[in-house]
C-alpha positions in Angstrom: 1.3 199.0 -143.1 2.0 196.6 -146.0 0.4 194.2 -143.9 -3.0 196.2 -143.3 -3.1 196.7 -146.8 -3.0 193.1 -147.8 -5.6 192.2 -145.2 -7.8 194.9 -146.5 -7.3 193.7 -150.3 -8.0 190.2 -149.3 -11.1 191.2 -147.4 -12.3 193.4 -150.3 -11.7 190.4 -152.7 -13.5 188.0 -150.3 -16.5 190.4 -150.4 -16.2 190.7 -154.1 -16.5 186.7 -154.5 -19.2 186.6 -152.2 -21.4 189.2 -154.1 -20.6 187.5 -157.5 -22.0 183.9 -156.0 -25.1 185.8 -154.7 -25.6 187.1 -158.2 -25.1 183.8 -159.6 -27.5 182.2 -157.3 -30.2 184.9 -158.0 -29.7 184.0 -161.6 -30.3 180.2 -161.3 -33.1 180.7 -159.1 -34.9 183.0 -161.7 -35.0 186.3 -159.6 -32.5 187.7 -162.2 -33.4 187.3 -165.8 -30.6 187.5 -168.2 -32.7 187.0 -171.0 -33.6 191.0 -170.8 -29.6 191.4 -171.1 -29.4 189.6 -174.4 -32.6 190.5 -176.1 -34.0 193.1 -178.3 -36.7 195.4 -176.9 -39.1 193.2 -178.8 -37.9 189.9 -176.9 -35.9 188.6 -180.0 -32.6 187.1 -179.3 -29.6 189.5 -179.9 -26.3 188.2 -180.8 -24.8 191.6 -180.5 -25.9 192.1 -177.0 -24.8 188.6 -176.1 -21.3 189.0 -177.0 -21.2 192.4 -175.4 -22.3 190.7 -172.1 -19.6 187.9 -172.7 -16.8 190.2 -173.2 -17.9 192.4 -170.2 -17.8 189.5 -168.0 -14.2 188.4 -169.5 -12.8 191.9 -168.9 -14.3 192.0 -165.4 -12.5 188.7 -164.6 -9.3 189.4 -166.4 -9.3 192.6 -164.0 -9.9 190.9 -161.0 -7.2 188.4 -161.8 -4.8 191.4 -162.2 -5.7 192.8 -158.9 -5.9 189.7 -156.9 -2.4 188.4 -158.4 -0.7 191.7 -157.3 2.8 190.9 -156.0 2.2 192.4 -152.7 -1.4 190.8 -152.2 -4.5 192.2 -153.7 -4.1 195.7 -154.9 -4.8 197.9 -157.9 -1.8 197.8 -160.2 0.2 200.9 -161.2 -0.5 199.8 -165.0 -3.2 197.9 -166.4 -2.4 195.6 -169.0 -3.0 196.5 -172.3 -4.9 193.3 -173.3 -7.8 194.3 -171.3 -8.1 197.8 -173.0 -7.8 195.6 -176.3 -10.6 193.3 -175.4 -12.7 196.6 -174.0 -12.2 198.4 -177.6 -13.1 195.1 -179.5 -16.2 194.6 -177.2 -17.4 198.1 -177.8 -16.5 198.5 -181.3 -18.0 195.1 -182.6 -21.3 195.9 -180.7 -21.4 199.5 -182.1 -20.5 197.9 -185.8 -23.5 195.2 -185.5 -25.9 198.0 -184.5 -24.9 200.2 -187.2 -25.7 197.3 -189.5 -29.1 196.4 -188.2 -30.3 200.1 -188.1 -28.8 201.0 -191.5 -31.9 198.9 -193.0 -35.4 199.9 -192.2 -36.1 196.3 -191.5 -33.6 196.4 -188.9 -35.8 199.2 -186.7 -39.3 197.9 -187.6 -41.7 197.3 -184.8 -38.4 197.4 -182.4 -39.1 200.4 -180.2 -41.1 198.5 -177.5 -41.8 195.4 -176.3 -45.3 193.9 -176.0 -46.2 194.4 -172.2 -48.8 193.8 -169.5 -50.2 196.7 -167.5 -52.4 196.5 -164.4 -55.1 199.0 -163.9 -55.5 200.7 -161.6 -51.3 200.6 -161.1 -51.5 202.2 -157.7 -54.1 202.6 -154.8 -54.6 202.5 -151.0 -56.4 199.8 -149.3 -57.8 201.1 -146.0 -60.5 198.4 -145.1 -58.5 195.7 -143.5 -59.6 192.1 -144.7 -61.8 193.6 -147.5 -61.5 193.4 -151.1 -61.0 196.1 -153.4 -62.2 196.7 -156.7 -61.0 194.2 -159.5 -57.6 194.8 -161.2 -57.2 194.5 -164.9 -54.2 193.4 -166.8 -54.2 195.2 -170.2 -52.2 194.4 -173.3 -49.7 197.1 -174.6 -47.9 197.3 -178.0 -49.7 194.5 -179.4 -51.9 194.5 -182.8 -55.6 194.9 -182.2 -57.5 191.7 -181.7 -54.8 189.9 -180.0 -56.2 187.4 -177.9 -55.6 187.8 -174.1 -52.9 185.3 -173.2 -53.0 182.8 -170.3 -52.0 185.3 -167.2 -50.0 184.2 -164.0 -50.8 186.6 -160.9 -48.6 186.6 -157.8 -48.0 188.6 -154.7 -44.4 189.4 -154.4 -42.8 188.4 -150.8 -43.9 189.7 -148.1 -47.2 188.6 -149.2 -49.4 190.5 -147.1 -53.3 189.4 -148.3 -54.4 187.2 -150.8 -55.3 187.3 -154.6 -58.2 185.6 -156.5 -57.7 185.6 -160.2 -60.8 186.3 -162.2 -60.4 185.1 -165.9 -59.6 186.0 -168.4 -57.6 189.2 -167.4 -58.6 190.3 -163.9 -57.7 189.6 -160.3 -59.4 190.3 -157.0 -56.9 191.5 -154.1 -57.9 191.0 -150.5 -56.3 193.0 -147.7 -54.9 190.8 -144.7 -56.8 190.3 -141.7 -54.7 192.6 -139.5 -52.5 195.1 -140.8 -49.0 194.8 -141.1 -48.6 198.4 -140.4 -49.5 201.9 -142.0 -47.6 202.5 -145.3 -46.8 198.9 -146.0 -46.8 198.3 -149.7 -47.7 195.1 -151.4 -46.6 194.4 -155.1 -49.0 192.6 -157.3 -47.4 190.9 -160.6 -48.9 189.5 -163.7 -47.0 187.4 -166.1 -47.4 186.0 -169.6 -45.0 184.3 -172.0 -43.9 186.9 -174.6 -44.9 189.9 -172.6 -43.0 192.2 -170.3 -44.4 191.7 -166.8 -47.1 194.2 -165.2 -47.1 195.3 -161.7 -49.6 197.1 -159.3 -48.7 198.4 -155.9 -51.1 198.8 -152.9 -50.5 200.9 -150.0 -52.0 199.6 -147.0 -53.3 202.3 -144.6 
């Protein structure tokens, strides 16, 4: 029975390591953007969020080492070392204090409710004419001062990319459905990006 428990424990540890490697790979390829974890809603860098993330990784690693280093093989210990709880308390309390200091001053909450963003109009629609174009899609600026010039936009189709897009400066794009339908109900995501703005998306449902 103990051998079975050991095998299961090592298998779970191996799966956890593979999952962590996959996440790290997605971070380095840009598919996971850590900047959103360590920035304020406005996009400004946040030291408190950064330290909270680092402490979380340290705590997770410490707990993993405790589990992997169990005397009878990987397994959850009867008692978790008090040091891990201490790290968790320091992490949470320091984040709480830093946010309390920030929001105790009106300047700390000024213009921090929402981040400037892009929104695509229409955001969702159904495309029935295979191979035909649809009305132009427009990227709209949200939560920015009036008169802000339209930034340089980057349009893209997320994989699997069914169909094509043709940018129409300054802020529109033309989507054309594929010549052969990939299947009724297939969804196509169109994304627009610009430096300093939260991405905008639109979803096309192919009939």
